Steps between C-alpha positions, in 0.01 A plus 500: 500500500834322461628514851428611855727768641518357850740769616252773408218315679708443808620863506138614506442282806803601692322774695325233710813305566651649815874519535570419135858560393535774238622378169442133580268429210702197397428338828856507632841403362501256213680172530641480150710190542593249229252216511625152578378241251356190652208268459469470876633726769833671438661694784689826510677526829474810722842629380353558156191689627450865562414597856182312608186706574480665843234245598756223548584525872758228522339251264633354179419669168574286191455557133395180331376431143247271346491463120728796475276735707584646835352390833617666824465296821505624861574249776472623863809493719570186706287309256506124568532330160391168643161635610230544234402868476207675327575683172334824388539577128470883471428671168593864457300769321568697183826711496618310806763232541569236760715728715264795506194283567682314776617814669171680473268213600698398811426137421856406596448637851181300528695199384751556784226518754300198377766276347409473130697535181411763236564459126479801271480403131598808301350623177748647248469777247565234232162349582317823578643847447373622835569182690127410531392142522288437193183394690281662235577275205361157426842353446585559867175382658520120463689217659815379334567814293656847514565668833286262707724215389816699588374594851369148577819353364713727715289410800544130444873543445533672837319212667732255332809702603531327835876553527444861617155498655211260566156624394177346621307416180169535688583859597577678173313826454489773235447870549536816297449878463318662211601316178665248730168450679322441170769245408466343846131446420606330174745276695237391753250421220744309280706327771267434794690177563819705567382801696313446827357855509525835317517866608432783262576863588357770273444256214230365270295183466621207293417556131395864543670577166644307208628800303681820586206732432275279706755522783463878514122468514514243772744707709267801496154335490543139605399193307152459352410169679708380798284193540581396145869559582450266800383232264794569265745465789339177608534376138863597498560279804397198295563162661687672788198703613468563871404793719794746530466737801527849360587828676420826325650830625396826329487872582185707475701781332688294243530725191673237279306177558153618598362365834227316315763257397560397857135426542490307172809303584343383824178416312692308229685291760185432690340371186806296409540342844129414530519321164819320609343395833169399341204719412315396809765630740366760736675833558473721808604863463622727789601863503722670756613864497849541638592851627847614414727496803809716564443716191412207272210492263166348579387198303203283436558124501245274328544125541316213332533155659362159394284261702806377687616847597786515254569833335425513129549870437601798708476860374691765694396846385732777629345844540687785327768273356609574141685271261759410760612214719330541838736538793807493282837665546508883511640629174457161332389422150121562499454448872290667766666473841177531685353165601344255505806300399432312183800272564372389839142470377617278212704276717223470764266395220744251357578350845141403553420402136 
């Protein structure tokens, strides 16, 4: 097998995505703009941008670049540049771009409510024909190389860009959907000193695959040994090892990334965080079933805390959800408008991390 036809896979899953927009298999309008070339952050002012995504209610939508690659940044309206704000680095899925993921996930609206900045690094067809993050190859699973180096470098450049916004370095988080979730797991494992917590929606555990054929197997069957992957993620942390609170969101009807991957991602991070905290650290599990309100989907929330009551891992399993962002915009790119809201769940988790 030479490639994965993500469009074909996503099309097969569309029946479980309510309100999907016909013909939106590319995940929304492309942003085919000339790249600015810069070793740090270059800026393209709003006059040179196409219309921002609908999920920008009054905020500032900028296209920046780092090492010649695009990063879109949303800053809420009435943002006080002198006050340090949290930053959420959000990674889109295959066939998506920054605009479609932003509009569908409603993360910008959550940013307006809670006062954080959102950065959307964007994968290009130059680096992957279907705009997937290359989470499944060894060259993109280690610190200081490949896509992890780009994403971490862009994150640090945003923090250093104090002229436009002030970011709290202790409140930098990473989240993603699908391939973006798998890459978010890579970022948390390779840069635990940079990201305070990680959220992974419909993704896979760190190191689930190191080749393209292995990726298809992992997506449909899961990884062979999530505890071993936990040890691998801990090894990837190196001298920066520390527990990274991890939120896993997955649907029980996901036809693209099988639900077993949600369970294994939680298990991998539990193993990683216990190693980072010390093998003797105790862990207390708790399970709560949350009925869906106002037409939303029911969910089961499993939480593991350490001896001090701090959350190590949380797994939110949404009943009947396919391969789609829970509680996203109607008609969005791979979204299910029925709750629970993934955007709100992710921020609530980050806020207490």
